[in-house]
N, C-alpha and C positions, 0 to 999 in steps of 0.2 A: 935144391931144385929137382923136381921130378923130371925124368927124361923119358922119351919114347921107349927106350929099351927096357924100362921098368915095367911096362904093361903091355907091350906088343905081343902078338901071337908069333911064334917062331915057325910053326907048321903052316906053310902057305901053299894053296893050290894054285898052280900056274899052268900056262899053256903057251905054245909057240905060235907065232903069227901065221905059220903055214897050215895050222890046224883048221878044220872046217867049222862053220857055225854049228853044224849038227854035233860035232864032237864037243864043242863048248857047251851046248845045251845039255848034252848028256852029263857033263861034269857038274853043271849047276844042279841037276836033279840028284845025281849020286852023292854029291858032297853037301847038298843043302846049304849052298852059299849064295851070296849076292854079288860078289866081285871076283873076277879072274884077272890075275896079273899076266900080261903078255910079255914074254921074255925071249931072248935069243938063246943059242946053245950054251953060252957062257953065263947064263942067268942075269944078263944085263937087261934093264927095263926097256921095253919098246912101247907099251901102251897099257890101257885098262879096258876091260870089257865088263860091263855091269849087267846084271839080270834084266834091268829095265831096257837095255839096248836090244836084247834078244826078244823080249816081249813086245817091244814097239814094232817089230817086224810083222806082227799079226794084228795089231790094232789099227783099224781104219783111220785115215787122216781126219775124217769128220767127227770122230769121237769127242773131241774137245768142245764141239758145238752143243753136245748134249749134257755136259756136266752141270749146267745151270738150270736144266729143265726138270722141275720137280715131278712131273707126271711120268717120267721114265724111271721105273724102279729096278728094272732088270734088263740087261742087254741080251739075255738068252742065248740065241744062236751065235752071236758075235763072240761069246766066250769060248766057243769051240773053233774059232778061226786059227789057222796055222800058216806059216810061210810055205811057199811051194818048194818042190825038191831042188830046183835050180838055186834058190836063195840059200838053202841049207848046205849046199855044196860049195858056196863061196868061202873064201878064207877069212879067218878072224881079222886079218889085216884090214879088210874092207869095212869093218864095223867098229873096230876099237877106237877109243878116244885117246888123245894125247896123254902121256903119263904125267901124273902129279905125284911126287914122292917126297919123303923126308928122310934124313939120315938118323940113324939109331940114337945118336947123342943129342938130338934136338930136344928142347924143352917142350913140355906138354901143351902149354898155351899156344906156342907157335904151331904145333901140329893141329890143335883144335881150330885155329884160325884158318889154316889151309883147307881142312875138311869143310869148314863152313863156307869159305870163299868159293870153293869149286863144287859145292853141293854133293859131296861124296859121303858115303857111309863107311867106306874102308879106303885105306891108302897104303901103298907099298912102302916098306922101310928098307933102306939100303945101307951098306957100309960106305966108307970113304972112297971106294973104287967104283961105286955105282952098282954093286951086285946086290941082288935081292937077299935080305936076311930076315924079313918079317913082314907083318901086316898089322896096322893099327886101325881100330875102328873108332867111331865117335863114341860108342858105348865104352870102349876100353879107356879112352881119355876121361870121359865123364865119371865113370866109377872110380878111377884113380884120384880124381880131384875131390869127389864126394868123401872118399875115405879120409882125406885130410880134414874134413869138417868135424870128425869125431862124433858123428850123429849117434852112433850105437852106444856111447858111453853115458847117456842121460838116464 
């Protein structure tokens, strides 16, 4: 049985809950990632911050009304919107989502089910004490499963 530890990333970008939203945004840009794990000083999980959480700060609420209107091809100036300075100074704690994680020795199908159920692209991996040890993505799980299909041997 394949386990999470077989395909997880061990190098994880994380942030503390006291960091600002601006600091989180800078990490998303610098590291070119989609998920930040929020931890305490002992690397115990507190929450998740996804790129879409940050971007949603600048997307107007009415944007969902336009997604079905074919006549709008470009939102132009709306793509340049950004949160105000006060919002960027707020702590990550105010924006993070509850943490969903998996232990390193968990099977891949269980991890895939959690990723799917919680609509996550990445999920933190912990040891038995709840400490951050890695990150697994839907892509990591999918590629590991596809490798068992032996597609490349035909």
